PADRENGU-614161 format. One record per residue: x negated, y negated, z negated of N, C-alpha, C, O, CB in turn. Coordinates in pm, 1 decimal. Glycine has a CB too. Layout:
% PADRENGU-614161
       nX       nY       nZ      caX      caY      caZ       cX       cY       cZ       oX       oY       oZ      cbX      cbY      cbZ
        X        Y        Z        X        Y        Z        X        Y        Z        X        Y        Z        X        Y        Z
...
//
This chain:
% PADRENGU-614161
       nX       nY       nZ      caX      caY      caZ       cX       cY       cZ       oX       oY       oZ      cbX      cbY      cbZ
  -9827.0  -9368.9    566.0  -9893.0  -9267.3    714.1  -9900.8  -9399.4    830.3  -9817.2  -9481.8    867.6  -9743.6  -9100.3    790.9
  -9997.1  -9382.4    853.9 -10004.8  -9431.9   1040.6  -9924.8  -9404.9   1104.5  -9916.0  -9282.9   1117.7 -10100.1  -9384.6   1134.1
  -9816.7  -9489.3   1184.6  -9721.1  -9458.8   1255.5  -9808.1  -9505.8   1403.0  -9797.5  -9625.8   1428.2  -9574.2  -9534.0   1205.4
  -9869.8  -9445.3   1475.5  -9884.7  -9518.9   1619.8  -9783.9  -9555.2   1716.6  -9699.6  -9470.2   1745.0  -9958.6  -9448.0   1695.9
  -9779.1  -9691.3   1782.3  -9715.3  -9797.3   1868.0  -9784.2  -9841.4   1947.6  -9900.2  -9800.5   1952.3  -9668.8  -9897.7   1814.8
  -9753.3  -9908.9   2010.0  -9819.4 -10003.7   2154.0  -9918.7 -10147.6   2061.3 -10018.0 -10213.4   2092.3  -9631.3 -10098.8   2286.3
  -9828.3 -10145.2   1941.8  -9933.2 -10250.5   1914.1 -10114.4 -10213.7   1839.0 -10202.5 -10292.9   1805.5  -9842.9 -10346.9   1805.3
 -10110.9 -10089.7   1836.7 -10229.8 -10040.0   1760.6 -10407.0 -10113.8   1807.7 -10422.6 -10155.8   1922.4 -10220.6  -9860.7   1794.4
 -10466.7 -10116.9   1755.6 -10596.4 -10085.8   1838.5 -10630.6 -10111.0   1945.0 -10660.9 -10211.2   2009.9 -10620.2  -9990.6   1853.2
 -10615.2  -9901.9   1971.5 -10647.2  -9878.1   2100.6 -10609.7  -9930.3   2173.6 -10687.9  -9978.0   2255.9 -10636.3  -9794.5   2138.9
 -10453.3  -9954.6   2188.0 -10394.7 -10005.9   2307.1 -10476.0 -10110.2   2346.8 -10488.5 -10112.9   2469.2 -10256.9 -10048.7   2293.2
 -10551.6 -10220.0   2272.6 -10609.1 -10377.0   2292.1 -10744.4 -10285.7   2404.3 -10804.3 -10357.4   2484.3 -10681.5 -10493.3   2088.1
 -10772.1 -10167.7   2400.4 -10909.8 -10092.0   2493.1 -10836.7  -9998.9   2672.0 -10897.5  -9970.6   2775.2 -10998.9  -9916.4   2342.2
 -10733.7  -9984.8   2645.0 -10631.4  -9963.4   2771.2 -10616.5  -9816.8   2727.9 -10560.4  -9739.0   2805.1 -10694.7  -9993.7   2951.9
 -10669.5  -9767.7   2592.6 -10614.1  -9638.1   2570.7 -10480.2  -9598.8   2581.0 -10394.7  -9651.9   2510.1 -10642.2  -9606.0   2464.2
 -10457.7  -9526.0   2648.3 -10320.7  -9449.9   2683.6 -10286.2  -9309.2   2630.0 -10174.3  -9263.7   2653.2 -10314.1  -9433.0   2829.6
 -10382.4  -9233.7   2555.3 -10351.6  -9097.0   2544.8 -10304.4  -9085.1   2409.2 -10238.1  -9174.0   2355.9 -10466.9  -9004.2   2576.8
 -10343.7  -8955.0   2339.7 -10257.0  -8957.9   2227.2 -10317.0  -8999.6   2078.5 -10410.2  -8928.4   2041.3 -10200.2  -8822.4   2221.5
 -10279.3  -9097.2   1995.6 -10318.2  -9201.8   1922.2 -10342.0  -9106.3   1802.8 -10429.8  -9122.0   1718.0 -10213.8  -9329.7   1908.9
 -10238.9  -8990.5   1808.2 -10271.7  -8871.3   1678.7 -10369.3  -8796.7   1725.6 -10357.5  -8691.4   1662.9 -10148.7  -8761.4   1633.4
 -10482.3  -8783.9   1816.5 -10578.1  -8714.3   1832.3 -10693.9  -8798.1   1770.1 -10790.7  -8744.0   1716.5 -10587.4  -8674.9   1968.7
 -10674.6  -8968.1   1782.7 -10810.0  -8997.8   1692.2 -10764.7  -9000.6   1615.1 -10808.7  -8905.4   1550.6 -10899.6  -9098.0   1692.5
 -10679.7  -9057.7   1549.0 -10632.1  -9032.3   1340.0 -10695.9  -8913.9   1351.9 -10807.4  -8913.4   1299.7 -10424.4  -9007.5   1257.2
 -10662.5  -8815.4   1402.3 -10693.5  -8685.1   1344.0 -10832.8  -8630.7   1348.0 -10854.3  -8522.4   1293.6 -10614.3  -8592.4   1404.7
 -10939.0  -8702.0   1413.2 -11072.8  -8679.9   1478.2 -11162.4  -8820.1   1348.3 -11277.2  -8808.3   1305.5 -11064.1  -8726.7   1706.3
 -11090.5  -8907.3   1323.5 -11135.2  -9002.2   1227.7 -11114.5  -8929.5   1087.3 -11193.7  -8911.7    994.7 -11053.6  -9143.7   1241.7
 -10971.1  -8891.0   1104.7 -11018.9  -8850.8    977.8 -11081.3  -8702.0    950.6 -11090.3  -8658.0    835.9 -10908.6  -8869.9    893.6
 -11111.9  -8648.5   1033.8 -11190.5  -8515.9   1030.3 -11333.9  -8573.6   1009.5 -11414.0  -8532.7    925.4 -11174.8  -8415.9   1176.7
 -11356.5  -8684.6   1107.2 -11505.4  -8714.2   1056.4 -11516.8  -8751.6    914.7 -11617.9  -8702.3    864.6 -11570.5  -8830.3   1134.6
 -11440.2  -8829.0    825.7 -11468.8  -8861.5    689.2 -11470.5  -8755.9    598.5 -11554.7  -8738.4    510.5 -11383.0  -8950.9    642.7
 -11364.5  -8679.5    626.3 -11343.4  -8555.5    524.3 -11494.1  -8494.6    570.9 -11545.3  -8435.5    475.8 -11180.1  -8434.1    557.5
 -11572.3  -8493.4    682.8 -11699.5  -8457.7    690.1 -11786.5  -8450.0    629.3 -11837.2  -8357.7    565.6 -11737.7  -8490.5    739.5
 -11834.1  -8648.1    661.4 -11871.9  -8710.5    569.3 -11914.8  -8742.6    403.1 -12006.0  -8782.0    330.5 -11827.0  -8742.2    598.3
 -11768.4  -8691.2    405.4 -11751.8  -8739.2    235.1 -11809.5  -8571.0    174.5 -11868.3  -8562.1     66.7 -11527.3  -8794.2    171.3
 -11788.7  -8480.3    239.5 -11841.0  -8274.3    229.2 -11993.9  -8333.5    234.7 -12079.9  -8291.5    157.3 -11784.9  -8114.3    422.1
 -12016.6  -8420.4    318.8 -12194.7  -8407.8    299.3 -12251.9  -8456.9    133.1 -12321.3  -8411.4     42.2 -12282.6  -8540.1    433.2
 -12186.9  -8556.0    159.4 -12244.3  -8681.1     -0.4 -12239.9  -8614.3    -89.7 -12302.4  -8639.9   -192.7 -12152.1  -8822.2    -62.1
 -12146.5  -8484.8    -71.2 -12042.2  -8443.4   -239.7 -12207.8  -8352.0   -243.9 -12279.9  -8345.4   -343.5 -11804.7  -8304.1   -237.6
 -12236.7  -8289.9   -109.6 -12350.8  -8145.2    -97.6 -12502.9  -8243.6   -100.0 -12606.1  -8179.3   -119.3 -12328.4  -8022.0    104.3
 -12511.9  -8353.4    -86.1 -12663.0  -8418.5    -91.3 -12638.0  -8412.8   -258.8 -12713.8  -8339.7   -322.6 -12698.6  -8606.8      0.8
 -12531.1  -8489.8   -333.0 -12531.5  -8539.6   -451.5 -12555.1  -8442.9   -561.3 -12627.8  -8441.7   -660.6 -12420.2  -8604.2   -466.4
 -12451.1  -8346.1   -498.5 -12499.6  -8190.2   -590.4 -12606.1  -8126.5   -602.4 -12635.0  -8054.0   -697.5 -12446.4  -8082.5   -557.4
 -12690.1  -8154.9   -480.8 -12847.0  -8144.5   -493.7 -12956.8  -8188.4   -534.7 -13076.4  -8160.7   -525.1 -12882.5  -8144.0   -432.1
 -12843.5  -8317.8   -617.6 -13016.1  -8397.5   -708.6 -13035.3  -8546.4   -627.1 -13065.6  -8651.2   -684.1 -13220.6  -8270.1   -663.6
 -13007.8  -8529.7   -463.4 -13056.3  -8632.9   -426.2 -12982.5  -8790.8   -460.6 -12867.5  -8820.5   -428.0 -13068.9  -8599.8   -297.3
 -13085.6  -8886.8   -538.7 -13028.1  -8993.8   -623.2 -13008.8  -9097.4   -530.7 -12930.1  -9181.6   -574.1 -13114.6  -9039.0   -744.0
 -13046.5  -9118.1   -434.4 -12972.9  -9227.5   -322.5 -12823.3  -9223.3   -297.9 -12738.4  -9312.3   -294.4 -13030.4  -9204.9   -175.2
 -12815.8  -9047.8   -276.8 -12690.6  -9009.0   -202.9 -12604.7  -8996.0   -352.3 -12487.8  -9030.0   -333.9 -12705.3  -8847.9    -90.1
 -12630.3  -8958.0   -488.0 -12545.2  -8979.0   -594.5 -12523.7  -9138.8   -632.9 -12468.9  -9176.8   -736.4 -12602.9  -8898.8   -710.8
 -12564.0  -9203.9   -555.2 -12500.1  -9362.3   -609.4 -12385.3  -9393.3   -513.0 -12310.4  -9490.7   -519.4 -12624.7  -9507.7   -597.8
 -12383.3  -9280.1   -409.1 -12289.3  -9305.5   -263.6 -12226.7  -9206.8   -374.0 -12261.3  -9263.8   -477.5 -12337.1  -9259.8    -58.0
 -12179.6  -9131.4   -399.8 -12097.1  -9028.5   -468.0 -11934.3  -9154.7   -487.6 -11885.5  -9105.0   -386.2 -12200.2  -8957.0   -654.4
 -11901.9  -9186.9   -500.2 -11791.8  -9303.4   -556.6 -11741.0  -9302.6   -413.7 -11637.8  -9239.5   -390.8 -11853.5  -9478.4   -630.9
 -11797.1  -9360.2   -324.5 -11713.8  -9336.4   -162.8 -11635.7  -9213.9   -153.7 -11513.0  -9216.9   -162.3 -11822.8  -9320.0    -27.1
 -11708.0  -9095.2   -135.0 -11655.8  -8988.6   -156.2 -11559.1  -8967.2   -192.0 -11491.8  -8890.6   -123.0 -11698.1  -8940.8   -202.5
 -11488.9  -9031.7   -340.0 -11360.5  -9002.2   -455.3 -11245.1  -9020.0   -315.5 -11239.6  -9101.7   -223.5 -11338.0  -9157.9   -629.5
 -11167.9  -8910.7   -350.1 -11032.3  -8933.5   -309.9 -11035.5  -8929.3   -165.4 -10948.8  -8994.5   -107.1 -10973.8  -9063.6   -362.2
 -11150.6  -8840.7    -72.2 -11177.6  -8780.8     41.6 -11183.6  -8653.7     80.6 -11286.8  -8592.4     53.4 -11260.4  -8813.4     67.3
 -11083.5  -8589.8    147.3 -11127.7  -8445.2    191.4 -11007.3  -8362.9    140.1 -10901.3  -8415.1    105.6 -11282.3  -8389.8    121.5
 -11038.6  -8194.5    137.3 -10923.4  -8123.7    103.0 -10917.4  -8099.5    -19.0 -10821.3  -8040.7    -68.6 -10906.8  -8015.9    163.2
 -11056.2  -8156.3   -111.4 -11078.3  -8109.6   -271.5 -11069.2  -8233.7   -330.5 -11109.7  -8234.9   -446.7 -11227.7  -8032.0   -316.9
 -11022.8  -8354.7   -280.5 -10953.8  -8499.3   -335.6 -10895.2  -8475.7   -459.8 -10911.6  -8570.0   -537.2 -10834.1  -8563.2   -240.9
 -10841.2  -8394.6   -498.7 -10712.3  -8432.9   -621.6 -10804.8  -8316.8   -700.5 -10738.1  -8298.9   -802.4 -10488.2  -8391.9   -582.3
 -10912.6  -8234.8   -709.1 -11000.9  -8164.8   -796.8 -11108.5  -8263.8   -879.2 -11151.9  -8247.9   -993.3 -11077.0  -8059.0   -707.3
 -11137.3  -8372.4   -782.6 -11264.8  -8469.5   -842.5 -11168.4  -8531.6   -934.5 -11205.1  -8619.4  -1012.4 -11359.0  -8593.1   -726.0
//
């Protein structure tokens, strides 16, 4: 698991806020993107079907796939 410390890249930009919030936002975005990939692939979109492996292992249903 990621453990924020003073050497994380966000400190390079002078960010002094809650690094956990950034981590959670990134995880949430990845989960939403993976869900959309699955939704479009399930709908028969051929280009997105080829992207489906990128969504593997991301999101709450990652163990079901």
